C-alpha positions as a printed NumPy array, in Angstrom:
array([[ -0.089,   0.031,  -0.041],
       [  1.261,   3.365,  -0.874],
       [  1.358,   5.958,   1.737],
       [  0.159,   9.495,   0.666],
       [  2.092,  12.248,   2.339],
       [ -0.912,  13.979,   4.004],
       [ -1.783,  10.284,   5.412],
       [  1.67 ,  10.035,   6.764],
       [  1.536,  13.644,   8.423],
       [ -1.718,  12.84 ,  10.098],
       [ -0.436,   9.4  ,  11.537],
       [  3.003,  10.35 ,  12.808],
       [  1.93 ,  13.647,  14.254],
       [  0.158,  12.168,  17.298],
       [  3.466,   9.614,  17.685],
       [  5.695,  12.787,  17.985],
       [  3.3  ,  14.297,  20.694],
       [  3.081,  11.215,  22.679],
       [  6.784,  10.874,  22.606],
       [  6.962,  14.343,  24.201],
       [  4.73 ,  13.606,  26.959],
       [  1.621,  13.888,  25.365],
       [ -0.471,  17.304,  24.857],
       [ -0.464,  18.453,  28.842],
       [  1.526,  21.203,  30.178],
       [  4.975,  21.505,  30.975],
       [  5.994,  21.202,  35.09 ],
       [  6.876,  24.527,  36.215],
       [ 10.311,  24.929,  37.079],
       [ 11.   ,  25.858,  40.74 ],
       [ 12.312,  29.617,  41.171],
       [ 15.308,  30.417,  42.367],
       [ 14.62 ,  32.21 ,  45.925],
       [ 17.611,  34.352,  45.433],
       [ 16.702,  35.204,  41.7  ],
       [ 16.003,  39.002,  41.017],
       [ 17.143,  39.89 ,  44.775],
       [ 19.929,  42.582,  45.003],
       [ 22.312,  41.975,  47.886],
       [ 23.383,  45.023,  49.708],
       [ 26.778,  46.393,  49.149],
       [ 29.303,  45.497,  51.966],
       [ 30.091,  48.186,  54.337],
       [ 33.467,  50.141,  53.415],
       [ 36.12 ,  49.14 ,  55.841],
       [ 36.497,  50.995,  59.244],
       [ 39.02 ,  54.084,  58.99 ],
       [ 41.552,  55.182,  61.51 ],
       [ 39.682,  58.29 ,  62.095],
       [ 36.28 ,  56.508,  62.71 ],
       [ 38.194,  53.958,  65.116],
       [ 39.833,  56.925,  66.895],
       [ 36.471,  58.61 ,  67.38 ],
       [ 35.128,  55.406,  69.168],
       [ 37.96 ,  55.45 ,  71.209],
       [ 37.6  ,  58.901,  72.297],
       [ 33.631,  58.261,  72.983],
       [ 34.567,  55.533,  75.415],
       [ 37.57 ,  57.433,  76.913],
       [ 35.188,  60.451,  77.923],
       [ 32.704,  57.711,  79.257],
       [ 35.424,  56.921,  81.645],
       [ 36.825,  60.484,  82.259],
       [ 34.695,  63.19 ,  81.315],
       [ 36.337,  65.59 ,  78.636],
       [ 37.982,  68.419,  80.943],
       [ 37.593,  67.031,  84.386],
       [ 39.584,  68.982,  86.624],
       [ 39.755,  65.757,  89.167],
       [ 40.572,  61.992,  89.006],
       [ 37.282,  59.955,  88.915],
       [ 37.04 ,  57.656,  91.834],
       [ 36.251,  54.751,  88.964],
       [ 40.508,  54.83 ,  88.382],
       [ 40.761,  53.144,  91.776],
       [ 39.066,  49.951,  90.233],
       [ 41.412,  46.889,  89.675],
       [ 40.237,  47.1  ,  85.891],
       [ 40.258,  50.75 ,  85.603],
       [ 42.841,  52.779,  83.52 ],
       [ 46.057,  53.03 ,  85.274],
       [ 47.699,  56.374,  86.326],
       [ 51.391,  56.962,  85.139],
       [ 53.733,  59.735,  85.448],
       [ 56.024,  61.457,  83.06 ],
       [ 57.891,  64.781,  82.935],
       [ 57.455,  66.944,  80.02 ],
       [ 59.523,  69.897,  79.479],
       [ 59.963,  69.829,  83.329],
       [ 56.047,  69.81 ,  83.721],
       [ 54.62 ,  66.787,  85.966],
       [ 51.97 ,  65.245,  83.867],
       [ 49.76 ,  62.256,  84.686],
       [ 47.778,  59.977,  82.572],
       [ 45.228,  57.47 ,  82.726],
       [ 46.258,  54.538,  80.503],
       [ 43.683,  52.031,  79.821],
       [ 45.027,  48.169,  80.5  ],
       [ 41.823,  46.602,  79.692],
       [ 42.643,  43.777,  77.098],
       [ 39.15 ,  43.801,  75.595],
       [ 39.611,  47.401,  74.476],
       [ 42.74 ,  48.948,  75.268],
       [ 41.917,  52.46 ,  74.658],
       [ 45.457,  53.893,  75.187],
       [ 45.704,  57.293,  76.992],
       [ 42.194,  58.268,  78.225],
       [ 42.931,  61.326,  80.101],
       [ 46.129,  63.339,  80.882],
       [ 46.733,  66.293,  83.56 ],
       [ 49.207,  68.825,  84.086],
       [ 50.246,  68.751,  88.156],
       [ 50.646,  71.953,  89.999],
       [ 53.819,  71.463,  92.139],
       [ 54.201,  74.983,  93.339],
       [ 51.958,  78.037,  94.028],
       [ 49.04 ,  78.339,  96.055],
       [ 47.34 ,  75.081,  94.955],
       [ 50.085,  72.414,  94.956],
       [ 48.483,  69.034,  93.603],
       [ 45.907,  70.702,  91.557],
       [ 45.429,  69.414,  88.06 ],
       [ 44.873,  71.128,  84.867],
       [ 43.139,  68.811,  82.077],
       [ 45.119,  68.311,  78.977],
       [ 44.242,  66.193,  75.763],
       [ 45.021,  62.691,  76.118],
       [ 48.265,  61.574,  74.557],
       [ 51.082,  58.999,  74.803],
       [ 53.648,  59.948,  77.476],
       [ 57.005,  60.265,  75.815],
       [ 58.984,  57.193,  75.684],
       [ 56.601,  55.196,  78.073],
       [ 54.968,  52.34 ,  76.289],
       [ 51.318,  51.105,  76.019],
       [ 49.46 ,  48.192,  74.914],
       [ 47.27 ,  48.785,  71.695],
       [ 44.748,  46.141,  69.73 ],
       [ 45.815,  45.422,  66.356],
       [ 43.289,  46.469,  63.425],
       [ 44.1  ,  43.956,  60.939],
       [ 47.846,  44.215,  60.213],
       [ 48.096,  48.023,  61.872],
       [ 48.575,  49.21 ,  65.437],
       [ 47.174,  53.097,  65.863],
       [ 47.927,  53.422,  62.   ],
       [ 51.125,  51.848,  61.75 ],
       [ 51.186,  48.77 ,  59.844],
       [ 53.111,  45.903,  59.549],
       [ 55.208,  45.205,  56.291],
       [ 53.423,  42.637,  54.178],
       [ 55.757,  39.932,  54.595],
       [ 55.766,  40.12 ,  58.405],
       [ 53.898,  37.755,  60.374],
       [ 50.784,  38.837,  62.359],
       [ 50.77 ,  36.87 ,  65.545],
       [ 47.776,  35.301,  67.135],
       [ 47.778,  37.625,  70.057],
       [ 45.946,  40.784,  68.869],
       [ 48.027,  42.953,  71.179],
       [ 50.68 ,  45.126,  70.146],
       [ 53.323,  46.93 ,  72.493],
       [ 54.073,  50.492,  71.29 ],
       [ 56.147,  53.557,  72.47 ],
       [ 57.275,  56.925,  70.903],
       [ 60.71 ,  58.388,  71.156],
       [ 61.177,  61.103,  73.506],
       [ 60.945,  63.542,  70.644],
       [ 58.098,  61.969,  69.074],
       [ 59.587,  61.507,  65.686],
       [ 59.763,  57.753,  65.857],
       [ 57.931,  54.871,  66.833],
       [ 58.461,  51.394,  67.839],
       [ 55.975,  48.386,  67.644],
       [ 56.534,  45.102,  69.104],
       [ 54.593,  42.394,  67.513],
       [ 55.582,  38.683,  68.363],
       [ 59.312,  38.306,  68.527],
       [ 60.116,  41.678,  66.151],
       [ 60.004,  45.228,  66.922],
       [ 59.226,  47.525,  63.826],
       [ 60.558,  51.134,  63.531],
       [ 58.173,  53.793,  61.758],
       [ 58.445,  57.35 ,  61.014],
       [ 55.818,  58.678,  63.192],
       [ 54.801,  61.25 ,  61.077],
       [ 54.513,  59.49 ,  57.623],
       [ 54.047,  56.142,  59.195],
       [ 56.258,  54.433,  56.886],
       [ 57.99 ,  51.463,  57.833],
       [ 61.76 ,  51.791,  58.179],
       [ 63.345,  48.765,  59.916],
       [ 62.783,  45.582,  61.817],
       [ 64.627,  43.617,  64.493],
       [ 64.222,  40.39 ,  66.275],
       [ 64.088,  40.406,  70.288],
       [ 65.384,  37.076,  70.345],
       [ 68.879,  35.38 ,  70.12 ],
       [ 72.291,  36.194,  71.638],
       [ 71.731,  38.77 ,  74.495],
       [ 68.183,  38.821,  73.389],
       [ 64.81 ,  38.452,  75.509],
       [ 64.077,  34.793,  76.883],
       [ 60.772,  35.508,  78.   ],
       [ 57.518,  36.824,  77.109],
       [ 57.306,  40.464,  76.715],
       [ 54.709,  42.416,  78.689],
       [ 56.063,  46.3  ,  77.822],
       [ 58.116,  48.33 ,  75.324],
       [ 59.495,  51.587,  76.275],
       [ 61.793,  54.045,  74.3  ],
       [ 63.8  ,  56.657,  76.598],
       [ 66.961,  58.371,  75.022],
       [ 69.148,  56.297,  72.634],
       [ 67.778,  52.754,  73.983],
       [ 64.674,  50.82 ,  73.598],
       [ 63.764,  48.593,  76.571],
       [ 61.693,  45.517,  76.701],
       [ 59.911,  44.292,  79.881],
       [ 59.383,  40.455,  79.797],
       [ 59.043,  37.702,  82.636],
       [ 57.063,  34.688,  83.849],
       [ 55.722,  33.445,  87.034],
       [ 58.827,  33.91 ,  88.885],
       [ 60.171,  37.406,  87.973],
       [ 60.281,  39.947,  85.276],
       [ 63.524,  41.626,  83.946],
       [ 64.41 ,  44.39 ,  81.533],
       [ 66.096,  43.986,  78.328],
       [ 68.064,  46.692,  76.582],
       [ 68.388,  47.297,  72.617],
       [ 69.928,  50.23 ,  70.411],
       [ 67.095,  51.591,  68.276],
       [ 69.054,  50.129,  65.263],
       [ 68.496,  46.464,  66.814],
       [ 71.709,  45.682,  68.374],
       [ 71.295,  43.764,  71.635],
       [ 72.847,  45.347,  74.974],
       [ 71.415,  42.71 ,  76.821],
       [ 69.539,  42.217,  80.484],
       [ 70.003,  44.582,  83.078],
       [ 71.631,  42.715,  85.57 ],
       [ 71.836,  43.103,  89.716],
       [ 74.603,  45.134,  90.879],
       [ 77.263,  42.81 ,  92.162],
       [ 75.37 ,  39.53 ,  91.487],
       [ 77.966,  36.767,  90.671],
       [ 75.513,  34.54 ,  89.116],
       [ 74.597,  37.476,  86.694],
       [ 71.034,  37.427,  88.169],
       [ 68.578,  39.801,  86.41 ],
       [ 67.033,  42.703,  88.314],
       [ 63.441,  42.185,  88.366],
       [ 60.361,  44.479,  88.476],
       [ 58.209,  42.222,  90.35 ],
       [ 56.734,  43.916,  93.082],
       [ 58.784,  46.995,  91.915],
       [ 58.249,  48.78 ,  88.685],
       [ 60.636,  50.044,  85.671],
       [ 61.084,  53.873,  85.764],
       [ 62.138,  56.447,  83.214],
       [ 63.903,  58.903,  85.351],
       [ 65.629,  61.092,  82.568],
       [ 66.538,  60.949,  78.817],
       [ 70.124,  59.507,  80.111],
       [ 68.803,  57.271,  82.845],
       [ 66.239,  54.777,  83.817],
       [ 65.977,  52.532,  86.875],
       [ 64.598,  49.465,  88.382],
       [ 62.813,  49.406,  91.761],
       [ 62.698,  46.285,  93.793],
       [ 60.226,  45.013,  96.303],
       [ 58.213,  48.212,  97.15 ],
       [ 61.202,  50.433,  96.427],
       [ 63.503,  48.866,  99.129],
       [ 66.225,  49.594,  96.456],
       [ 66.475,  51.429,  93.201],
       [ 69.23 ,  50.496,  90.753],
       [ 69.814,  53.391,  88.311],
       [ 71.266,  52.519,  84.867],
       [ 72.857,  54.998,  82.863],
       [ 72.071,  54.43 ,  79.02 ],
       [ 75.335,  55.833,  77.489],
       [ 77.783,  53.659,  79.388],
       [ 75.898,  51.089,  81.105],
       [ 76.958,  51.944,  84.6  ],
       [ 74.727,  51.038,  87.491],
       [ 74.293,  52.599,  90.85 ],
       [ 72.251,  51.152,  93.652],
       [ 70.204,  53.342,  96.243],
       [ 68.783,  51.507,  99.478],
       [ 65.681,  52.818, 101.222],
       [ 66.205,  52.768, 105.026],
       [ 63.124,  51.156, 106.684],
       [ 62.361,  50.929, 110.306],
       [ 62.829,  47.624, 112.23 ],
       [ 60.439,  45.021, 110.756],
       [ 57.414,  43.736, 112.412],
       [ 57.525,  40.699, 109.885],
       [ 59.304,  37.359, 110.358],
       [ 61.518,  36.7  , 107.284],
       [ 59.112,  33.664, 106.151],
       [ 56.082,  36.109, 106.052],
       [ 58.092,  38.904, 104.015],
       [ 59.268,  35.975, 101.62 ],
       [ 55.826,  34.761, 101.213],
       [ 54.211,  38.119, 100.695],
       [ 56.805,  39.082,  97.889],
       [ 55.886,  35.762,  96.041],
       [ 52.253,  36.132,  96.686],
       [ 50.647,  39.577,  97.374],
       [ 47.585,  37.744,  98.733],
       [ 49.543,  35.927, 101.274],
       [ 48.145,  35.692, 104.884],
       [ 50.163,  37.99 , 107.113],
       [ 49.893,  38.495, 111.095],
       [ 48.083,  41.619, 111.821],
       [ 51.392,  43.442, 112.998],
       [ 52.983,  42.288, 109.999],
       [ 50.059,  43.564, 107.487],
       [ 50.35 ,  46.969, 108.938],
       [ 54.041,  46.875, 108.522],
       [ 53.584,  46.433, 105.027],
       [ 50.596,  48.441, 104.392],
       [ 52.917,  51.448, 105.769],
       [ 56.167,  50.877, 104.443],
       [ 55.622,  48.802, 101.124],
       [ 52.257,  49.091,  99.687],
       [ 52.224,  52.595,  98.268],
       [ 55.394,  51.835,  96.686],
       [ 54.83 ,  48.563,  94.71 ],
       [ 54.588,  49.501,  91.273],
       [ 55.186,  53.399,  91.638],
       [ 56.441,  55.775,  88.828],
       [ 59.199,  57.923,  89.322],
       [ 60.86 ,  60.951,  87.378],
       [ 64.053,  62.838,  88.234],
       [ 64.146,  66.441,  89.179],
       [ 67.215,  68.51 ,  89.391],
       [ 67.71 ,  67.51 ,  92.942],
       [ 65.358,  64.506,  93.96 ],
       [ 62.594,  62.196,  92.685],
       [ 59.257,  62.755,  92.122],
       [ 57.119,  59.236,  92.49 ],
       [ 53.737,  58.758,  91.922],
       [ 52.214,  56.39 ,  94.372],
       [ 50.081,  53.258,  94.286],
       [ 47.759,  51.117,  96.566],
       [ 46.484,  53.094,  99.602],
       [ 47.809,  56.147,  98.637],
       [ 46.832,  56.345,  94.804],
       [ 46.579,  59.974,  93.851],
       [ 49.466,  61.304,  95.752],
       [ 52.573,  62.48 ,  94.438],
       [ 55.984,  62.139,  96.701],
       [ 59.111,  63.928,  96.61 ],
       [ 61.825,  61.354,  97.482],
       [ 65.51 ,  62.192,  98.402],
       [ 67.522,  61.011,  95.744],
       [ 70.178,  59.685,  98.156],
       [ 68.251,  57.687, 100.672],
       [ 64.675,  57.695,  99.02 ],
       [ 63.148,  58.963, 102.092],
       [ 59.91 ,  60.725, 101.406],
       [ 60.237,  64.644, 101.722],
       [ 56.93 ,  66.082, 100.835],
       [ 53.593,  64.76 ,  99.5  ],
       [ 51.384,  66.357,  97.01 ],
       [ 47.582,  65.214,  96.789],
       [ 45.725,  65.178,  93.55 ],
       [ 41.901,  65.836,  93.871],
       [ 39.553,  62.989,  93.669],
       [ 36.126,  63.627,  92.272],
       [ 33.126,  62.848,  94.453],
       [ 30.634,  60.086,  93.204],
       [ 28.625,  62.978,  91.37 ],
       [ 31.594,  64.246,  89.258],
       [ 32.44 ,  67.207,  91.399],
       [ 35.962,  67.456,  92.949],
       [ 37.109,  67.275,  96.409],
       [ 38.605,  70.336,  97.243],
       [ 41.177,  71.116, 100.201],
       [ 38.613,  71.035, 102.873],
       [ 36.692,  68.204, 101.621],
       [ 33.8  ,  69.793, 100.059],
       [ 32.514,  70.045,  96.639],
       [ 34.248,  72.095,  94.001],
       [ 33.315,  75.55 ,  93.081],
       [ 31.443,  76.654,  90.005],
       [ 34.818,  77.609,  88.411],
       [ 36.444,  74.312,  89.263],
       [ 33.427,  72.145,  87.389],
       [ 33.966,  74.475,  84.307],
       [ 37.679,  73.269,  84.161],
       [ 39.631,  75.489,  86.356],
       [ 42.111,  73.711,  88.914],
       [ 40.382,  73.1  ,  92.264],
       [ 42.251,  73.801,  95.46 ],
       [ 44.272,  71.005,  96.643],
       [ 45.891,  70.372, 100.085],
       [ 49.285,  71.95 , 100.876],
       [ 52.167,  69.666, 100.89 ],
       [ 52.302,  67.472, 103.772],
       [ 56.039,  67.08 , 104.865],
       [ 57.24 ,  64.253, 106.767],
       [ 57.859,  65.027, 110.594],
       [ 61.125,  65.763, 111.811],
       [ 63.087,  66.505, 108.545],
       [ 65.062,  69.611, 108.075],
       [ 64.543,  69.726, 104.486],
       [ 60.631,  69.785, 105.098],
       [ 61.043,  72.584, 107.428],
       [ 62.742,  74.658, 105.034],
       [ 60.454,  73.185, 102.126],
       [ 59.54 ,  76.891, 100.561],
       [ 63.473,  77.712, 100.314],
       [ 64.783,  77.387,  97.217],
       [ 61.973,  75.817,  95.287],
       [ 62.418,  75.285,  91.577],
       [ 59.089,  76.392,  89.591],
       [ 60.436,  74.5  ,  86.449],
       [ 61.575,  71.273,  88.405],
       [ 59.281,  68.179,  88.536],
       [ 60.179,  67.664,  92.258],
       [ 59.511,  71.371,  93.188],
       [ 62.225,  71.975,  95.74 ],
       [ 62.467,  68.669,  97.522],
       [ 65.4  ,  70.017,  99.435]])
């Protein structure tokens, strides 16, 4: 039988339709839920200026802008730490944040009056790092306060950087991991790097970095002690500061003491509540030691040994009183050198006081009490009352007259020969 073309079309067409699934509708294709949606653009990275603005907002929440007094919150264990510096012969106290979850850096600074009618009075200044004295900051990606590590530098797992400006503010040192990086302060350009390890290098975990005169100092320690290592700014290691006369080359320890920047040519290590002060000359490495004369101890040797190892150690009542009177206020004390004596920022039960210490005996000659704000924000004046309207507006409040130590001829003649430009303000 011969098929006519028209007949073939009529027969094959239905077969083609059946082979394609018949004449029903095609099943709907599921829609992609994200199809057609426009994702919002990622926010631009935070700038240094924006981060600084946030830090400033947090800082003035701790210390109000222009405060003429020390907020009582600074007495709390995790509060910013008061530190002392001498800037062009002016005593300056700054509150430096120590809380590792934020590390705001300088929160507030004050010029301290040491002469005139209101010794101890405070004049608020813009917060800024103290020259030479180090501080801890948080890394922002690879940068510490805008000073960025080289691309080939390893970023440590610990997000905390140690940094310090040199005395004239022209250079910045940043310690990251095992390396110190030197930057030009103005341009923030990276200049050089050096390792803190190796021969004469640091042997424990760094805790602080300072830049005084022609040397960079690194504090580092463990559970037993805390030493100080010296480097030249070009990275040449000088070695640790050793105890004077120690046959076994024992390191001087800042544990229960402090590391202080006396002047551009000298630093010192205070030991065990300023029982002794070893002065280190930066240019020559020469060391001299001053020992503080103490009254007869009310503590047994075992009690004191236990207390130096553990400040929370249990002491007999008489021993506890002795420690409070003779040591507690000097554990961790800062100090700067005047033309005649030392000016020390006291700690513990006497936080908020500055004391003039005899440079030869470390005896306390004179005391300046800085004003504390009341709970409501006002300053406490010399009579313990509220601040005047002028003080609340930013003028320096009245402070207590410097309190001399009893029975000291230098105290009786304390107003003779005072040097208005000297940080220790005529301690002799």
